[in-house]
C-alpha positions in Angstrom: 0.2 -0.1 0.0 2.6 2.4 0.6 4.6 1.7 -2.5 1.7 2.6 -4.3 1.2 5.9 -2.5 4.8 6.8 -3.3 4.3 5.9 -6.6 1.1 8.3 -7.0 3.7 11.1 -6.1 5.2 12.8 -7.8 9.1 13.9 -6.8 8.8 16.6 -3.5 10.9 19.8 -4.7 11.0 22.9 -2.6 10.5 25.3 -5.6 7.5 26.2 -8.1 7.6 24.5 -11.2 6.3 26.7 -13.0 8.4 29.8 -11.9 11.5 28.4 -10.0 10.4 30.4 -7.1 11.5 28.8 -4.0 8.1 27.6 -2.0 7.4 27.0 1.9 6.8 23.1 2.8 3.3 24.0 3.6 2.6 26.3 0.9 -0.4 24.9 -1.4 0.1 27.8 -3.9 2.9 30.0 -5.0 3.2 32.8 -3.9 4.9 35.0 -6.9 2.9 33.3 -9.6 -0.2 31.8 -8.2 0.5 28.5 -9.7 -1.3 25.5 -7.6 1.0 23.1 -5.9 0.8 19.8 -7.7 2.1 16.6 -5.8 0.1 14.0 -7.5 1.1 12.2 -11.0 -1.9 12.3 -13.4 -5.0 9.9 -12.6 -8.5 10.2 -14.3 -9.5 11.9 -11.3 -7.1 14.6 -11.1 -7.1 15.1 -15.0 -11.5 15.5 -14.6 -11.0 18.0 -11.6 -8.7 19.9 -13.6 -10.8 20.2 -16.7 -13.5 21.0 -14.6 -11.9 23.7 -12.8 -10.8 25.2 -16.3 -13.9 25.0 -18.0 -17.0 23.9 -16.7 -17.0 24.8 -13.1 -20.0 27.6 -12.3 -17.8 30.3 -11.0 -15.8 31.4 -14.1 -16.6 28.7 -16.5 -17.7 27.7 -19.9 -21.6 27.3 -19.1 -21.5 30.9 -17.0 -19.9 32.5 -19.6 -21.5 30.9 -22.3 -24.9 32.2 -20.7 -23.4 35.5 -20.2 -22.3 36.1 -23.6 -26.2 36.1 -24.4 -27.7 37.9 -21.4 -24.7 40.7 -20.8 -22.2 41.1 -22.8 -20.8 44.1 -21.5 -20.2 42.4 -18.1 -18.2 39.5 -19.7 -16.2 41.6 -22.6 -16.3 45.1 -20.8 -14.9 43.2 -17.4 -12.5 41.6 -19.1 -10.7 45.1 -20.6 -11.4 47.0 -16.9 -9.2 44.1 -15.6 -12.1 41.6 -14.3 -10.4 38.0 -14.8 -11.7 35.3 -12.8 -15.7 35.8 -13.2 -15.6 34.8 -16.6 -13.5 32.7 -19.2 -10.8 35.0 -20.5 -11.0 36.0 -24.5 -8.3 33.4 -25.5 -9.9 30.5 -23.0 -13.0 31.2 -25.1 -11.7 31.4 -28.3 -9.4 28.5 -28.1 -13.0 26.5 -27.0 -14.6 27.9 -30.2 -11.4 26.9 -32.0 -11.9 23.1 -30.1 -15.5 23.2 -31.3 -15.1 23.9 -34.7 -12.7 21.2 -35.2 -15.1 18.9 -34.0 -18.0 20.1 -36.0 -15.7 20.1 -39.3 -14.4 16.7 -39.1 -18.0 15.4 -38.6 -19.2 17.0 -41.5 -16.3 16.4 -43.6 -16.4 12.6 -42.5 -20.1 11.9 -42.6 -21.9 14.6 -44.1 -20.4 16.6 -46.9 -20.8 14.1 -49.9 -24.6 13.7 -49.0 -25.2 17.6 -49.2 -23.3 18.1 -51.7 -24.7 15.4 -53.7 -28.3 16.4 -53.1 -26.9 19.8 -54.2 -26.0 17.9 -57.7 -29.5 16.4 -58.6 -31.8 17.5 -61.4 -28.7 19.7 -62.4 -27.5 20.7 -65.6 -23.5 19.2 -66.3 -22.5 22.9 -66.2 -24.5 23.1 -62.5 -23.3 20.1 -61.4 -19.7 21.3 -62.5 -19.9 24.4 -60.9 -21.2 22.5 -57.4 -17.8 20.1 -57.4 -15.7 23.1 -57.6 -18.2 24.5 -54.6 -16.9 21.6 -53.1 -13.9 21.9 -53.7 -13.8 25.1 -52.0 -15.6 24.3 -49.1 -13.3 21.4 -48.6 -10.4 24.1 -48.5 -11.9 26.5 -46.3 -12.4 23.4 -43.6 -9.1 22.4 -43.7 -7.7 26.4 -43.0 -10.7 27.7 -40.4 -8.4 28.0 -37.4 -6.0 29.8 -39.7 -9.4 32.0 -41.2 -10.5 32.9 -37.8 -7.4 34.0 -36.8 -6.8 36.1 -40.1 -10.8 37.6 -39.7 -10.5 38.8 -36.0 -8.0 41.3 -36.4 -9.6 42.6 -39.8 -13.2 42.5 -38.5 -12.0 44.4 -35.1 -9.8 46.9 -37.8 -12.8 47.5 -39.6 -15.0 48.2 -36.7 -12.5 50.7 -35.3 -13.1 52.5 -38.5 -16.9 52.4 -38.0 -16.7 53.6 -34.4 -14.0 56.3 -35.0 -15.5 58.8 -33.3 -16.0 57.1 -30.5 -12.8 56.9 -28.2 -14.0 54.3 -25.5 -12.2 51.6 -27.2 -8.8 51.6 -29.0 -8.3 49.0 -31.5 -6.7 46.2 -29.2 -9.7 46.3 -27.3 -12.1 45.6 -30.2 -9.8 42.8 -30.8 -11.1 41.6 -27.7 -14.6 42.3 -28.6 -14.1 40.2 -31.6 -12.5 37.1 -29.8 -15.5 37.1 -27.5 -18.6 37.9 -30.0 -16.8 35.6 -33.1 -16.2 33.1 -30.8 -19.4 32.9 -29.3 -21.1 33.4 -32.7 -19.2 30.5 -34.4 -20.7 28.3 -31.1 -23.9 29.0 -31.9 -23.6 28.3 -35.3 -22.0 25.2 -35.2 -24.1 24.3 -32.2 -27.3 25.1 -35.0 -25.9 23.4 -38.0 -25.0 19.9 -36.0 -28.6 20.0 -34.4 -29.6 20.3 -38.3 -26.9 18.6 -40.2 -29.3 15.4 -40.4 -31.8 16.9 -42.9 -29.6 18.5 -45.6 -32.6 21.0 -46.6 -32.6 22.4 -43.2 -28.4 22.5 -43.3 -28.4 24.5 -46.6 -30.7 27.0 -44.9 -28.4 27.1 -41.6 -25.6 27.8 -43.8 -27.1 30.5 -45.9 -28.4 32.4 -42.8 -25.2 32.3 -40.5 -23.8 35.6 -42.0 -27.2 37.2 -40.9 -26.9 35.5 -37.6 -22.9 36.4 -37.0 -24.3 40.1 -38.3 -27.2 40.5 -35.7 -25.1 38.8 -33.0 -22.2 41.4 -33.5 -24.5 44.3 -33.6 -26.3 43.3 -30.2 -23.0 43.0 -28.6 -21.8 46.6 -29.7 -25.4 48.0 -29.0 -24.6 46.7 -25.6 -21.1 47.7 -25.3 -21.6 51.6 -26.4 -25.0 51.8 -24.9 -26.5 52.8 -28.4 -30.3 53.3 -29.5 -31.4 51.4 -32.0 -31.0 54.0 -34.7 -27.5 54.6 -33.8 -26.9 50.7 -34.2 -28.5 50.6 -37.6 -26.1 53.4 -39.2 -23.2 51.9 -37.9 -24.1 48.5 -39.0 -25.0 50.1 -42.0 -21.6 51.5 -41.9 -19.7 48.8 -41.2 -21.5 47.1 -44.1 -20.2 49.4 -46.6 -16.7 49.6 -45.3 -16.6 45.3 -44.7 -18.0 45.1 -48.4 -15.4 47.4 -49.9 -12.7 45.3 -48.0 -14.3 41.8 -48.7 -14.5 42.9 -52.9 -10.2 43.6 -52.7 -9.7 40.4 -50.8 -12.1 38.7 -53.3 -9.8 40.0 -56.3 -6.7 38.8 -54.5 -8.0 35.5 -53.7 -9.1 35.1 -57.2 -5.5 36.1 -58.6 -4.0 33.5 -56.0 -6.4 30.5 -57.3 -5.7 31.9 -60.9 -2.0 31.5 -59.8 -2.3 28.1 -58.1 -4.3 27.0 -61.5 -7.6 26.4 -59.2 -9.7 28.2 -62.0 -8.1 26.3 -64.8 -9.5 23.1 -62.9 -13.1 24.7 -62.8 -13.1 26.3 -66.4 -11.8 22.2 -67.7 -14.7 20.8 -65.7 -17.1 23.3 -67.5 -16.2 22.5 -70.5 -15.9 19.0 -69.8 -19.5 19.0 -68.7 -20.9 20.7 -72.3 -19.5 17.9 -73.8 -21.3 15.1 -72.0 
């Protein structure tokens, strides 16, 4: 029994394993960096406890943050920017959860549902339409492959657009807008992925959800900004229209750049070849 207890313990040290500062013998936490003193080796129980402590606890975990981002996003986001870091998950932790959930969704979609969705779209189409659908399928596959990179690139760009839209408001600077969208974009992703997983069994519902996702993003982000800036309905409506104009200009520029990149990569040549082949069949 004693041997088992010894094997379950880590080698005892008198310093913090995280910051290497000396620790009192009876310390439970490091008084320099705040890290918890760990004495036991990893077991299923303490691994589950660590997961619960970081993500599922009711004090500062995922459920509380998720609900609050619906009911009072200004408390979560504004609190984080004002130095409140214990009540809710941090912006980066929430973003990491969003990316993890996105990975699960993308895996399930690609492995079990993507072929079915696009096969249904190809029914009763002309050969040219079928070629276009195949091209779209390949594009969706590529986007899914780089979903994390897309999210990382999108948030700074959206934050820049938002800062331009609110140029006459000094309340939040660009980096604070970045925090806003780490929370808001991640939360919108979680909502949309959850809805997509709930409707993926029906190709019709899934396609409708996919087309509606842009509006869900836009509505939720407008709601968050309205709460943070305490705007009236007419004010957020004007800001939303300006957001669309600036975003549309940047989107057009990026689309042209992507077309050029696809042209250089030969993707457009393959699309044209598929169209020509479809015409001959």
